[in-house]
N, C-alpha and C positions, 0 to 999 in steps of 0.2 A: 376768147376764152384761152388761157394759156398757164404753164407752169412756171410758177417762178420762186426763187427763194423768200423763205418766210423773213429774212431780214431785209427784203427789197419791196414788201409789201407796203402800199402807201394807204393811210387813211381815206375812206370811202370806197376801195378794192371790195369786191363782194366773191365769197366763196361759192365755187360752181360745184362743190360738192361736200357732203360730210366729212369731218375731219374727227378721227376717232384716236383714242390714247392704246397703249399697248394691253389694255385688257379689253379691247374691242368695244369699248363703250364711247358712243358719241360726244366729240369734246366741245365742237362749235358746229352748228347744223349750216346746211347748204342753205346758199342766199342770204347768211348773215354779211351785213355789213363790216369792214375790218374798223376795228378802233384801235388807239395805243394800247388799251388795256388787252384786249384780245390780240393783239400781234405780240405782246408779251406773253401772256399765257402760251399763245402756240411756241415761243420760244423755250420757255419753260419746261414745255412737255418735250421738247426736243422733237417737234415736227419742223424739219428742215426744209422742205417744200410744200407747197400749197397751189391748188387749181383755181384761179381768180378769172374775174370778167370785169371790164370797165362798166360803170353805168352809163345807158345811152346818152349820147350829147343830145341838148337842145331839148330836153325834158320840159312839162310844163312848169311854172311858177305858181305859187300860190294865188297869186289874185285871176290868173288867167282859169285855173279852176274852178275857182270860186265863182266868176261870171258864168261859165258853164253850168254850174252846180244850180245856180239860181235859175238859170234859163230852165233844166230840167225840171226843177219844182214849180215853174210858172205852167211847163205844159201839165205837168202830173195834176195838178190841182184844178186844170182845165177839163181835164179829161174825168176826173173823178166827180167834180161837181156835175159835168153833163150827163154821167150816169145816175147821179142823185136827182136830177130833172126826168130821169126817164130815155134819155137820148144813150143810144149805146153805139151809133154809127161810126163814129169817130175810135171806136176802143182800139181797133188793130191798127190803123194808120198813126195814131199818137204813140202807140207802144213801140211800133216798129221805129219812129225815130228817134225816140229816146235809147232804145236797145243799139240801135248802131251806133250813139255817139257815147254811151257807156262802154262798148266792147272796144273802142279806141283807146282805151288805158290799160289794156290787158296786160300789159308788160310792166307797168306802173306799181306794183304791189306796194312797194314801201311806202311812196306818195301818198296813194290813195288812203292808205291807214293813217298818215302822219295828217293828212289834209280834211278826213272825215271828223276826226279827234278835234283839230283845231277850227273848223268851218261855224260850229254852233249852229243853232236853230232859228231860222230866221221866218219860218210860216208854220201852219198847222202842222202839228207832229206826224197825223197820218201822211202828207204828201212826202214831208222829208225821211221818214221811216221807210216809204216804200222805195226810194232813190239810194237810202244807205243799202238797205238788205239786197237790192240788184248789184249795189257794188260789191258787197261780201260775196254773194253768189258767183259772180264772174269771177273772184279770185279762187273760191273753193273750185268751180267748173276746170280752171285752167290748170289748178293745181293736180287735178284729178285725171287730167290729160283729155279731157272731152273734146272731140271735134269742133270746129266753129259753128258748126248749123245747129248742136246739141247745147252749146254755151249760150247763142242767141236765144234758144226757147228757154233756156234755164233764168236768162234775164229778163225775157218777157212776164215768165210765170211769177219771177220775186216783185215784178214792177206792179204786178195786177194781183198778189196774193190777199191783200186786204181791200179787195175791190168792194167786196161784200159788206164792208163798214159804211159805206155810202146809205144802205136802208136801215142802220142801227140810229134811233133818236138820238141827236147830239146831246140833251141832258144825261144819258147814259154814257155815250163814248167818252164826253168829256168831265165827266163828274170829278171833282176834285177831292177823293176820300175812297175808301173801300166799296166794292160792289157789294149790294146785297143778294142772296143766293138766287132772287127773281132775275134780277139785274144782269148778273152772270150768266144766266141761262139765255138771255135775251142775246148778248155779246157772242156767246159761243155759235150762234146762229150765222154769225157773218161768212164763215167758209162754205156753208152750203149756199148763202144766197149771193155768195161771189162767184158759185157755179153757176146757177141759174141765169147770173147775168151774160154769162159767155158760153154757154154749153152750146147753142143753136148757131153760132158761128162757124160756118163750114170749112172755112180755111185754118181756122186754128188747130193747132195738133191736140189730141186728145190727151198727149201727156201734158202738156200746160194746162189743158182744164183740170185732170186728175190733181196736178200741184196744187193748185187753187182751193182744191176742194179738200185735200189731205194735209195740209202744211201744220196742222195742229195735233195729228196722230203721234202718237209716240209710241217706240219701239216695245215696249211692256204692253201694250194696249190700253193705257189710261188716257189716251187723249180722245180727241172728237172730230168729227161728228159721228163715227162709225165704230170708235174702239179698235179700229185695226191694228196689227203688231207685225214686227219683223219684216218679212218680203211682202206682205200685202201692201207696204207703203210704197209707192213710187219713188225711184232715184230723185227725181226734181224736189220732190215734198222733203226728203230725207234732208237734201241740203239746205234748201230754205228753211226749214225748222231751226237749222243750228243759227243760220244767218239771222233771222227773225229774232229769236232770244238773244242773241248776243248785242245786236243794236239796241232792243229793248231795254236791255240792262245798262248800256252804257251811254244812254241820252236821257235828258232830261223828260220827264212826263208830268201831266198835271198832278198825277197822285205819288210820285216819288222822285226821289233825286237819284241821278246817275250814281253807278259804282265805277271804279276804277277797272280797266281790263283784267287786272289780276284778281281781282273779287270775282269776276265773270269765269275767269278760267278755273278757279278753285269750286265754284258750282259746277260747271261741267264735269270735272275732275270727281266729282261726288257723287251727287242724285243724278249728276248729267249722264252717266255711263249707263245707265238704265233705260233712259230716255230717249236718248239718240243713238243713231246710227254709229257704232263704235269705232270702225274703220275711216269713216268719214270725220267723225268728230276729231280722232287722233290727227289724222292729217290735217286738219284745220288749226289745232293747237301746236302742232309740230310747226307749221308754218307761218302763223300769225304772231307768237311769242318772239322770235328773233324780229321782227319788224319794229317792235319797240325799243330796241336796242339806239343809243344816241336820243330818247326822249327825255323831256325834264319830268320831274313828278314833283308833287307835293307830299310829304310824310305826313305822318300822325301827329309826330313831334314838333310840327310847325316848320321845319327845316324842307328845303326844295333841294333837289339833286338830280342829276345825270344818270340815265340808265346805261354804263359800259358794258355789260355782259348778263344775259342770261342763260342759266345753265339747262341744258336739253332734258335734263335727268329730272329737275326740279325748277319748273318755270314759274313756280309759286314764289319764288325767293332770288329775284335779280340782285347783282351787285351795281352798287350806286358810288358815284364819286360825288361826295359833300365836302365842300371846300376842302379840295384837293386830298382828301381822304378815302380811302375806298371802304365801304359798308356792306358786309355780306347778311342781307337780310335772314338766311338761314340761320343766323348765330345772333340774331338780334329779333327775337320772336315777340319784342313789348311794339317793335315798330312794324308799320304796313303803308303800302303805297294808296293814298287817298284817292288821287286824281293826276290824270295827265296835264302839265300846264304849259 
């Protein structure tokens, strides 16, 4: 980490702290990777020096991550199939193996987001969803400055949050269409069933068990199974709730197509502010949005472009480079990002 002249910034350098304009408003967020557009923006605002760090050397390439990811999914599928067959003896051992491997990615947030968007879906949604939620929970735990042992517990809880779905009839779980009221009530039992599957494991922390039970509780009391609200909901469940919904929205499922990260951000910023723990949600959005700078996106008009900047005060309106022309989506209300490509 070092302070350098803004003129000497290189593409790929990462900001080590928030950069503010003269009015005290965040201009570019901490941990944003500098692009040519951002460098010029800093110069235009007369930001003469910035504190930056270089990305770590020797980081994983996509092929290595994909191979590891496939391994996690295989282990997760074996674990959940075993539980469905009534064998819960391997839960702790397998969960610890995956947890330890996922934790090794803790400092590679930008890569994790890029790769999870690129990796597609190779196996049953339930298995990939558990892995993805664990990765997002890892990042939120890291951004929240949780200690290593707590992040381990959080990852484990995220991996197991849907373990109760092994007890839900497949024809309901994989229904290609909207659930009727009776089917939805059956689905809602999965958090309680998951808790029942692990509650008697003596060495598993109670906080992990509670998170599995509570991950569908909501801050306004509208969740299930107990209608808990506010501080009644444990920390891990608050984090997993956000990670769970974000992945569910941004991945294809049997009954709906995925939406773009920006559409999910919009949901979180509207109805989400009453459903989720706001300080955690704000942290998630503040840290997640800049990680999409540099991503290629498809727009509703059929064009593709590269995200070059995401205003911290308006994360729903990225600035895009389309055929060497900069497009500000805050001024083009008829356009929206359809998907990351």
